[in-house]
N, CA, C and O of each residue as an XYZ file, in Angstrom:
388
protein
N       3.020     -1.929     -3.023
C       1.619     -1.617     -3.217
C       0.805     -2.017     -1.989
O      -0.003     -1.236     -1.487
N       1.022     -3.224     -1.520
C       0.248     -3.687     -0.370
C       0.578     -2.874      0.881
O      -0.281     -2.671      1.740
N       1.814     -2.413      0.978
C       2.206     -1.620      2.135
C       1.389     -0.327      2.213
O       0.976      0.091      3.295
N       1.166      0.287      1.082
C       0.364      1.516      1.042
C      -1.097      1.189      1.357
O      -1.759      1.929      2.084
N      -1.591      0.093      0.816
C      -2.966     -0.312      1.116
C      -3.142     -0.564      2.607
O      -4.140     -0.149      3.196
N      -2.184     -1.239      3.212
C      -2.266     -1.519      4.642
C      -2.244     -0.236      5.457
O      -2.982     -0.105      6.433
N      -1.407      0.705      5.063
C      -1.336      1.976      5.770
C      -2.672      2.716      5.683
O      -3.129      3.287      6.673
N      -3.291      2.708      4.520
C      -4.528      3.460      4.289
C      -5.781      2.766      4.810
O      -6.821      3.405      4.965
N      -5.695      1.482      5.078
C      -6.878      0.692      5.438
C      -7.744      1.292      6.542
O      -8.968      1.275      6.405
N      -7.183      1.818      7.620
C      -8.054      2.341      8.679
C      -8.996      3.452      8.210
O     -10.059      3.653      8.796
N      -8.609      4.169      7.160
C      -9.426      5.285      6.683
C     -10.139      4.972      5.371
O     -10.727      5.864      4.760
N     -10.092      3.728      4.939
C     -10.676      3.400      3.640
C     -11.463      2.095      3.669
O     -11.520      1.385      2.665
N     -12.064      1.776      4.796
C     -12.767      0.503      4.937
C     -13.847      0.318      3.865
O     -13.949     -0.754      3.268
N     -14.638      1.341      3.625
C     -15.724      1.217      2.647
C     -15.175      1.002      1.240
O     -15.680      0.163      0.495
N     -14.149      1.754      0.880
C     -13.545      1.604     -0.451
C     -12.940      0.217     -0.622
O     -13.034     -0.380     -1.695
N     -12.318     -0.294      0.442
C     -11.713     -1.614      0.354
C     -12.780     -2.698      0.248
O     -12.594     -3.696     -0.448
N     -13.894     -2.496      0.943
C     -14.990     -3.453      0.814
C     -15.520     -3.450     -0.620
O     -15.781     -4.508     -1.191
N     -15.677     -2.267     -1.192
C     -16.139     -2.172     -2.583
C     -15.157     -2.861     -3.526
O     -15.556     -3.538     -4.474
N     -13.880     -2.677     -3.251
C     -12.851     -3.320     -4.072
C     -12.948     -4.836     -3.959
O     -12.917     -5.540     -4.969
N     -13.064     -5.335     -2.745
C     -13.161     -6.782     -2.532
C     -14.395     -7.354     -3.224
O     -14.338     -8.422     -3.834
N     -15.496     -6.640     -3.123
C     -16.718     -7.115     -3.784
C     -16.575     -7.063     -5.304
O     -17.053     -7.956     -6.003
N     -15.917     -6.017     -5.822
C     -15.689     -5.916     -7.269
C     -14.806     -7.057     -7.762
O     -14.934     -7.507     -8.900
N     -13.909     -7.519     -6.892
C     -13.058     -8.664     -7.225
C     -13.778     -9.988     -7.022
O     -13.214    -11.061     -7.235
N     -15.028     -9.891     -6.607
C     -15.883    -11.060     -6.368
C     -15.313    -12.010     -5.326
O     -15.373    -13.232     -5.462
N     -14.754    -11.399     -4.269
C     -14.239    -12.203     -3.170
C     -15.394    -12.675     -2.305
O     -16.404    -11.987     -2.160
N     -15.231    -13.845     -1.741
C     -16.233    -14.354     -0.804
C     -16.205    -13.483      0.446
O     -15.142    -13.001      0.837
N     -17.343    -13.278      1.068
C     -17.346    -12.490      2.303
C     -16.407    -13.123      3.327
O     -16.501    -14.319      3.603
N     -15.506    -12.323      3.886
C     -14.571    -12.883      4.867
C     -15.289    -13.301      6.140
O     -16.175    -12.596      6.623
N     -14.911    -14.430      6.671
C     -15.553    -14.954      7.884
C     -15.452    -13.978      9.045
O     -16.363    -13.880      9.867
N     -14.331    -13.251      9.108
C     -14.143    -12.304     10.208
C     -14.696    -10.912      9.890
O     -14.625    -10.008     10.722
N     -15.249    -10.742      8.679
C     -15.819     -9.461      8.294
C     -14.806     -8.401      7.896
O     -15.179     -7.256      7.640
N     -13.539     -8.763      7.841
C     -12.481     -7.801      7.530
C     -12.275     -7.711      6.016
O     -11.391     -8.353      5.450
N     -13.112     -6.901      5.384
C     -13.039     -6.738      3.928
C     -11.725     -6.102      3.503
O     -11.194     -6.429      2.442
N     -11.195     -5.197      4.318
C      -9.928     -4.550      3.965
C      -8.817     -5.594      3.852
O      -8.062     -5.604      2.879
N      -8.725     -6.463      4.844
C      -7.702     -7.514      4.797
C      -7.885     -8.390      3.572
O      -6.917     -8.748      2.902
N      -9.144     -8.735      3.281
C      -9.431     -9.576      2.119
C      -8.996     -8.895      0.823
O      -8.412     -9.532     -0.054
N      -9.280     -7.607      0.708
C      -8.900     -6.861     -0.502
C      -7.387     -6.785     -0.628
O      -6.842     -6.978     -1.714
N      -6.707     -6.507      0.476
C      -5.244     -6.403      0.447
C      -4.616     -7.740      0.084
O      -3.671     -7.790     -0.703
N      -5.131     -8.814      0.647
C      -4.606    -10.146      0.314
C      -4.838    -10.465     -1.163
O      -3.978    -11.061     -1.811
N      -5.984    -10.074     -1.693
C      -6.269    -10.317     -3.110
C      -5.302     -9.538     -3.992
O      -4.804    -10.069     -4.984
N      -5.034     -8.293     -3.641
C      -4.068     -7.493     -4.407
C      -2.689     -8.122     -4.310
O      -1.965     -8.189     -5.303
N      -2.321     -8.585     -3.121
C      -1.028     -9.253     -2.934
C      -0.937    -10.494     -3.837
O       0.083    -10.723     -4.487
N      -2.000    -11.278     -3.868
C      -2.019    -12.483     -4.706
C      -1.925    -12.135     -6.184
O      -1.162    -12.753     -6.926
N      -2.698    -11.151     -6.610
C      -2.705    -10.751     -8.019
C      -1.339    -10.222     -8.428
O      -0.804    -10.621     -9.463
N      -0.770     -9.324     -7.622
C       0.534     -8.769     -7.993
C       1.613     -9.849     -7.982
O       2.555     -9.800     -8.774
N       1.476    -10.827     -7.081
C       2.421    -11.936     -7.066
C       2.300    -12.804     -8.308
O       3.302    -13.196     -8.906
N       1.063    -13.099     -8.690
C       0.832    -13.912     -9.893
C       1.371    -13.226    -11.148
O       1.879    -13.884    -12.056
N       1.256    -11.908    -11.187
C       1.707    -11.154    -12.355
C       3.175    -10.756    -12.275
O       3.731    -10.210    -13.228
N       3.796    -11.032    -11.135
C       5.205    -10.678    -10.960
C       5.440     -9.176    -10.942
O       6.485     -8.705    -11.389
N       4.474     -8.423    -10.428
C       4.575     -6.975    -10.431
C       5.427     -6.409     -9.315
O       6.070     -5.374     -9.483
N       5.434     -7.074     -8.191
C       6.097     -6.503     -7.033
C       7.533     -6.985     -6.921
O       7.826     -8.179     -6.971
N       8.417     -6.004     -6.767
C       9.817     -6.296     -6.497
C      10.247     -5.426     -5.330
O       9.799     -4.285     -5.212
N      11.096     -5.938     -4.479
C      11.623     -5.086     -3.411
C      12.373     -3.895     -4.023
O      12.996     -4.014     -5.078
N      12.301     -2.770     -3.355
C      12.958     -1.569     -3.868
C      14.444     -1.791     -4.092
O      15.020     -1.246     -5.033
N      15.072     -2.594     -3.228
C      16.519     -2.835     -3.373
C      16.826     -3.535     -4.701
O      17.891     -3.326     -5.282
N      15.890     -4.368     -5.181
C      16.107     -5.048     -6.460
C      15.890     -4.107     -7.642
O      16.271     -4.421     -8.769
N      15.285     -2.967     -7.384
C      15.077     -1.963     -8.426
C      16.190     -0.913     -8.417
O      16.123      0.084     -9.135
N      17.214     -1.153     -7.592
C      18.366     -0.262     -7.563
C      18.290      0.859     -6.541
O      19.143      1.747     -6.533
N      17.284      0.830     -5.683
C      17.174      1.861     -4.655
C      18.112      1.517     -3.503
O      18.085      0.408     -2.970
N      18.935      2.484     -3.132
C      19.846      2.303     -1.999
C      19.152      2.780     -0.729
O      18.298      3.664     -0.792
N      19.500      2.215      0.415
C      18.873      2.631      1.673
C      18.984      4.131      1.952
O      18.073      4.729      2.524
N      20.103      4.733      1.546
C      20.294      6.163      1.814
C      19.363      7.043      0.978
O      19.244      8.241      1.235
N      18.705      6.452     -0.017
C      17.766      7.220     -0.845
C      16.356      7.252     -0.267
O      15.529      8.053     -0.703
N      16.072      6.395      0.705
C      14.710      6.341      1.245
C      14.268      7.660      1.872
O      13.154      8.103      1.590
N      15.086      8.316      2.713
C      14.631      9.593      3.276
C      14.327     10.661      2.222
O      13.288     11.314      2.321
N      15.188     10.870      1.215
C      14.826     11.889      0.220
C      13.614     11.493     -0.639
O      12.863     12.361     -1.084
N      13.426     10.196     -0.870
C      12.239      9.766     -1.609
C      10.991     10.078     -0.794
O      10.004     10.577     -1.334
N      11.031      9.787      0.505
C       9.894     10.079      1.376
C       9.612     11.568      1.417
O       8.459     11.990      1.337
N      10.642     12.348      1.539
C      10.491     13.798      1.575
C       9.898     14.319      0.271
O       9.004     15.165      0.273
N      10.404     13.805     -0.827
C       9.896     14.222     -2.138
C       8.449     13.839     -2.352
O       7.677     14.606     -2.926
N       8.076     12.650     -1.891
C       6.684     12.201     -2.045
C       5.743     13.129     -1.300
O       4.660     13.445     -1.792
N       6.143     13.563     -0.133
C       5.303     14.463      0.656
C       5.297     15.863      0.038
O       4.242     16.488     -0.063
N       6.448     16.353     -0.368
C       6.562     17.699     -0.939
C       5.856     17.815     -2.282
O       5.314     18.872     -2.604
N       5.854     16.755     -3.062
C       5.242     16.789     -4.387
C       3.760     16.462     -4.352
O       3.129     16.308     -5.398
N       3.207     16.355     -3.162
C       1.776     16.080     -2.976
C       1.358     14.758     -3.619
O       0.215     14.605     -4.047
N       2.281     13.814     -3.683
C       1.950     12.481     -4.189
C       0.840     11.884     -3.335
O       0.026     11.092     -3.810
N       0.826     12.272     -2.092
C      -0.116     11.692     -1.140
C      -1.398     12.499     -0.979
O      -2.222     12.166     -0.128
N      -1.588     13.535     -1.761
C      -2.711     14.454     -1.584
C      -4.066     13.747     -1.552
O      -4.932     14.124     -0.763
N      -4.262     12.751     -2.373
C      -5.548     12.059     -2.450
C      -5.611     10.781     -1.624
O      -6.559     10.004     -1.739
N      -4.618     10.572     -0.808
C      -4.590      9.366      0.028
C      -5.705      9.430      1.070
O      -5.986     10.498      1.614
N      -6.334      8.301      1.347
C      -7.393      8.292      2.356
C      -6.878      8.586      3.764
O      -7.635      9.029      4.628
N      -5.627      8.344      3.982
C      -4.999      8.629      5.280
C      -3.738      9.424      4.990
O      -2.805      8.905      4.376
N      -3.699     10.659      5.417
C      -2.572     11.532      5.117
C      -1.339     11.127      5.921
O      -1.344     11.194      7.150
N      -0.289     10.709      5.226
C       0.915     10.270      5.923
C       1.845     11.439      6.244
O       1.791     12.498      5.617
N       2.683     11.213      7.224
C       3.783     12.125      7.496
C       4.988     11.620      6.704
O       4.957     10.529      6.134
N       6.025     12.409      6.676
C       7.249     11.958      6.015
C       7.773     10.692      6.678
O       8.277      9.792      6.005
N       7.653     10.627      7.989
C       8.097      9.443      8.735
C       7.260      8.217      8.344
O       7.801      7.120      8.202
N       5.950      8.399      8.171
C       5.086      7.298      7.733
C       5.522      6.785      6.362
O       5.626      5.579      6.139
N       5.775      7.720      5.453
C       6.190      7.338      4.098
C       7.519      6.590      4.151
O       7.700      5.583      3.467
N       8.436      7.083      4.959
C       9.725      6.409      5.101
C       9.523      4.977      5.614
O      10.184      4.053      5.140
N       8.630      4.792      6.561
C       8.350      3.458      7.077
C       7.771      2.537      6.020
O       8.131      1.362      5.947
N       6.873      3.069      5.199
C       6.313      2.279      4.104
C       7.407      1.874      3.125
O       7.462      0.729      2.677
N       8.282      2.832      2.798
C       9.385      2.530      1.884
C      10.308      1.468      2.470
O      10.755      0.569      1.758
N      10.593      1.572      3.771
C      11.450      0.560      4.407
C      10.811     -0.821      4.342
O      11.508     -1.815      4.138
N       9.503     -0.893      4.513
C       8.856     -2.207      4.463
C       8.840     -2.765      3.047
O       8.732     -3.976      2.860
N       8.946     -1.900      2.056
C       8.999     -2.349      0.665
C      10.436     -2.524      0.179
O      10.669     -2.916     -0.964
N      11.376     -2.238      1.036
C      12.788     -2.332      0.652
C      13.238     -3.772      0.635
O      14.398     -4.053      0.335
């Protein structure tokens, strides 16, 4: 989850600031609301035990390319603030592996 947020951050600064404010985060000293929002999501998902590496969910490394291709072909990314390429999606999947 955080990997996708990090990828989208350059094109979603305002949305991330709104998210951080909705979470009632203190204004970040460096003004980086996106980082603050992503860290908050990371903390929340960690507290709830939501995030697991893809390998622990049974995903094999050889499945990452077809998953990336399918995500792009199925328009999973259509509403993303930053439109990824198949290579971008593969990189996100690798970081979550």
